[in-house]
C-alpha positions in Angstrom: -48.3 50.0 -33.6 -50.7 52.6 -34.1 -52.5 52.7 -37.1 -51.6 55.9 -39.2 -54.1 58.4 -39.7 -57.2 58.6 -42.4 -56.3 54.9 -43.3 -58.2 53.3 -46.1 -57.1 49.9 -46.3 -57.6 47.9 -49.4 -55.0 44.5 -48.9 -55.7 42.8 -45.8 -53.9 39.8 -44.1 -56.6 38.4 -41.6 -55.9 36.3 -38.6 -58.3 33.8 -36.6 -58.7 30.3 -35.8 -62.3 29.7 -34.8 -65.9 29.6 -36.0 -67.1 32.8 -34.9 -64.0 34.0 -37.2 -65.6 32.5 -40.1 -68.1 35.2 -41.0 -65.6 38.3 -40.4 -63.4 36.4 -43.5 -66.4 35.9 -45.4 -67.9 39.1 -44.8 -64.4 40.7 -46.0 -63.9 39.1 -49.2 -67.4 39.8 -49.9 -66.9 43.5 -49.5 -64.3 43.0 -52.1 -60.9 43.4 -49.8 -58.0 41.2 -51.3 -57.0 38.9 -48.9 -53.3 37.8 -49.5 -52.7 35.6 -46.4 -55.0 34.0 -44.0 -52.9 33.1 -40.4 -54.9 30.4 -38.2 -54.3 28.3 -35.4 -52.2 24.6 -36.4 -54.0 21.5 -37.0 -54.7 19.8 -33.9 -57.1 16.9 -32.6 -60.5 17.9 -32.0 -61.5 14.6 -29.8 -59.1 12.3 -28.3 -59.2 9.5 -30.8 -59.2 12.0 -33.7 -56.9 12.7 -36.4 -55.8 16.4 -36.7 -58.4 18.7 -38.0 -57.6 22.0 -39.5 -59.4 24.9 -37.8 -62.9 26.4 -39.0 -60.7 29.5 -40.1 -58.7 27.4 -42.4 -61.3 25.4 -43.7 -63.1 28.5 -45.3 -60.3 30.0 -46.4 -59.4 26.7 -48.7 -63.2 27.1 -50.0 -62.6 31.0 -51.0 -59.3 29.9 -52.6 -57.0 31.9 -50.2 -53.6 30.8 -49.0 -53.1 30.0 -45.3 -50.1 29.5 -42.9 -49.3 29.0 -39.6 -46.8 31.3 -39.3 -47.1 34.9 -38.0 -43.7 35.9 -40.1 -45.0 35.3 -43.1 -47.4 38.6 -42.2 -44.7 41.5 -43.1 -44.0 40.0 -46.0 -47.5 39.3 -47.8 -48.2 42.7 -49.2 -50.9 43.4 -46.8 -51.5 47.3 -45.8 -53.5 46.3 -42.5 -53.8 43.0 -40.2 -57.5 41.9 -38.9 -57.7 39.7 -36.0 -60.5 38.1 -35.3 -60.1 35.5 -32.0 -56.9 34.6 -33.5 -55.6 33.6 -29.4 -52.1 34.1 -29.7 -50.3 37.5 -29.0 -48.8 38.9 -31.9 -44.8 39.5 -32.2 -43.6 42.8 -31.7 -41.3 42.2 -34.8 -44.6 42.0 -36.5 -46.5 44.8 -35.3 -43.6 47.0 -36.1 -43.7 46.0 -39.8 -47.8 46.2 -40.2 -50.4 47.9 -38.5 -53.5 45.7 -37.5 -56.7 46.0 -35.9 -58.7 43.6 -33.6 -62.4 42.9 -33.5 -63.3 42.5 -29.3 -66.6 41.3 -27.8 -66.8 43.6 -25.2 -66.9 47.6 -24.5 -63.4 47.9 -23.6 -61.5 48.7 -21.1 -64.2 46.2 -19.5 -63.5 42.6 -20.1 -60.3 42.8 -21.7 -59.2 39.0 -22.0 -60.2 35.4 -23.7 -63.8 35.2 -22.3 -65.6 38.5 -22.1 -69.0 37.1 -23.3 -69.3 34.8 -20.7 -67.9 37.5 -17.8 -70.3 39.5 -19.0 -73.0 37.4 -18.1 -71.6 35.9 -15.1 -71.6 39.5 -13.6 -75.2 40.2 -14.5 -74.2 43.2 -16.9 -77.0 44.4 -18.7 -75.0 45.6 -22.0 -72.1 44.8 -23.4 -71.3 45.1 -27.1 -68.3 44.9 -29.9 -64.9 47.2 -30.6 -62.8 47.5 -33.2 -58.9 48.3 -31.4 -55.6 48.5 -32.6 -53.5 45.8 -32.0 -51.4 46.5 -29.0 -48.3 44.4 -27.2 -50.9 43.3 -24.6 -54.2 41.6 -24.9 -56.8 44.0 -26.1 -54.9 47.6 -24.8 -55.2 49.1 -28.1 -57.0 52.5 -29.1 -60.5 52.2 -30.0 -61.3 52.8 -33.8 -65.6 52.2 -32.9 -67.9 50.4 -30.8 -71.4 49.4 -30.6 -72.9 48.7 -27.5 -75.8 45.3 -27.3 -78.4 44.8 -24.7 -77.9 41.3 -23.4 -81.3 39.9 -22.6 -82.8 38.1 -19.5 -82.9 34.8 -20.5 -79.9 34.9 -22.8 -77.1 32.3 -23.1 -73.8 32.9 -23.8 -74.0 31.1 -26.9 -77.0 33.3 -28.1 -75.0 36.4 -27.3 -71.9 35.8 -28.9 -74.3 34.8 -32.3 -75.4 38.4 -31.7 -72.3 40.0 -30.9 -70.8 37.8 -34.3 -73.6 39.7 -36.4 -73.0 43.2 -34.9 -69.1 42.8 -35.3 -69.0 42.5 -38.9 -71.2 45.4 -39.9 -68.5 47.3 -37.6 -65.6 46.0 -39.1 -66.9 46.6 -42.5 -68.1 49.9 -41.8 -65.0 50.8 -40.2 -63.0 50.3 -42.4 -64.5 51.6 -45.3 -64.6 54.9 -43.4 -60.7 54.8 -43.2 -59.1 54.5 -40.0 -58.6 57.3 -38.2 -56.4 57.8 -34.7 -58.2 55.9 -32.4 -59.7 57.0 -29.1 -57.8 56.1 -25.9 -59.7 53.3 -23.4 -61.2 54.6 -20.4 -63.2 53.6 -17.6 -62.7 50.7 -15.0 -60.3 47.6 -16.6 -61.7 44.2 -16.0 -59.7 41.0 -16.9 -61.9 38.5 -18.5 -59.5 35.2 -17.6 -60.4 31.8 -19.4 -63.3 29.5 -17.7 -61.9 26.3 -16.8 -63.5 23.1 -16.0 -63.4 23.5 -12.4 -64.9 27.4 -12.5 -67.6 26.0 -14.2 -69.0 23.4 -11.2 -72.0 24.3 -9.4 -71.8 25.6 -6.1 -75.1 25.0 -4.7 -74.3 27.6 -1.9 -74.4 30.2 -4.5 -78.2 32.0 -4.8 -80.2 30.5 -7.7 -79.4 33.8 -9.9 -75.8 33.5 -10.0 -76.2 29.6 -10.5 -78.6 30.4 -13.6 -76.0 32.9 -14.8 -73.3 29.8 -14.9 -75.7 27.5 -16.8 -76.3 29.8 -18.9 -72.7 30.2 -19.3 -72.3 26.8 -21.0 -70.3 23.7 -19.4 -72.2 24.2 -15.8 -72.0 20.3 -14.1 -72.5 19.3 -10.7 -72.1 15.7 -9.1 -74.2 12.8 -8.2 -73.4 10.0 -6.6 -69.5 11.2 -7.4 -70.6 11.1 -11.0 -70.3 14.4 -13.1 -74.2 15.7 -14.2 -74.1 18.5 -16.9 -76.4 21.4 -16.4 -77.7 22.7 -19.8 -80.7 24.3 -19.5 -82.0 25.9 -16.0 -84.1 28.8 -14.5 -84.4 30.1 -10.9 -87.7 29.1 -9.5 -90.1 30.7 -6.9 -90.8 29.3 -3.4 -88.9 29.3 0.1 -86.1 26.3 -0.1 -86.5 24.0 2.7 -83.6 22.2 3.2 -79.6 22.5 2.9 -78.1 23.4 -0.7 -77.9 21.1 -3.7 -81.0 18.9 -2.2 -83.0 17.5 -4.8 -86.9 18.4 -4.6 -88.6 16.7 -8.0 -87.3 19.3 -10.6 -85.7 21.8 -7.8 -82.3 22.4 -6.4 -82.4 24.4 -2.9 -79.3 26.5 -3.3 -78.1 29.0 -0.9 -80.8 31.7 -1.9 -83.9 30.8 -3.9 -84.3 27.5 -5.6 -83.0 26.5 -9.1 -85.7 24.4 -11.5 -83.3 22.0 -14.0 -84.6 22.0 -17.1 -82.2 19.7 -19.4 -79.6 17.8 -18.4 -77.0 15.1 -19.9 -75.3 12.2 -17.4 -71.9 10.8 -18.0 -72.1 8.3 -21.1 -75.6 9.5 -22.3 -77.6 12.0 -24.5 -78.7 15.2 -23.1 -82.6 14.8 -22.0 -85.1 17.3 -20.6 -84.7 16.6 -16.9 -87.9 14.9 -15.9 -87.1 12.3 -18.9 -83.7 11.6 -16.9 -85.2 11.7 -13.5 -87.9 9.2 -14.4 -84.8 6.8 -15.3 -82.5 7.5 -13.0 -83.8 6.2 -10.2 -82.9 8.7 -7.6 -83.6 8.2 -3.7 -85.5 10.9 -1.9 -83.9 13.3 -0.4 -80.1 13.4 -2.2 -78.2 16.1 -2.7 -76.0 17.2 -5.8 -72.8 18.2 -5.7 -71.7 15.4 -4.3 
């Protein structure tokens, strides 16, 4: 449903689940908006042996004294005049959108990188800029008209975690200012559409036949890993290193790995069942034979 022209909302239903949604909820409360209902994901186990726990948004809502539900069908009767969606992770049912307009905060410059992992794909693709948009919620993910966007430069050595943190700060300010100014009729999305699919564990495995630049981007995205003697080794920090590689891709030479083009210096790693360590500290105790190749 498209938001009516020149709407200045005062009562907001908030839909969000992870930690990055929390600053938006807090900022809306601080800005004086009434939040008659918060919708978030159901309690779930965060670890294999842990008991189900509430989402970060649910915990924040409880601290703020706000009513919480897991059922989106309660939103239209909440008394809100607008829904605000931030990293909720679920499609909003058409019957809900038909009764209450909603806006969404998305972490890219749409229509580039629609989907659940826009920050990761901006880094993986070597984008120089990204941004935050406030858009109408549509029937399909991230296809709604645009109310406002802010462009953000991507640092040359920035990680996904660092970039996401900056985008959250920018997005909070953009959302509050956009709502305060009133929602005019949104502009259509223009440009090439790309899709940012969710990255799986397999997607994060380092292919040493790739270039050092590509592998460095994946490490900065987070969750990158390789194999050593059949066991997983997480690569937590690395950087391209000057020099001409000699040997097959994956060959480990001191703290550097031969890639399909260039060398990648390993800075921090985590072996299975161990805590994270500087690479050279891990290397000193790992007793790795000379000439070993990662990825095997």
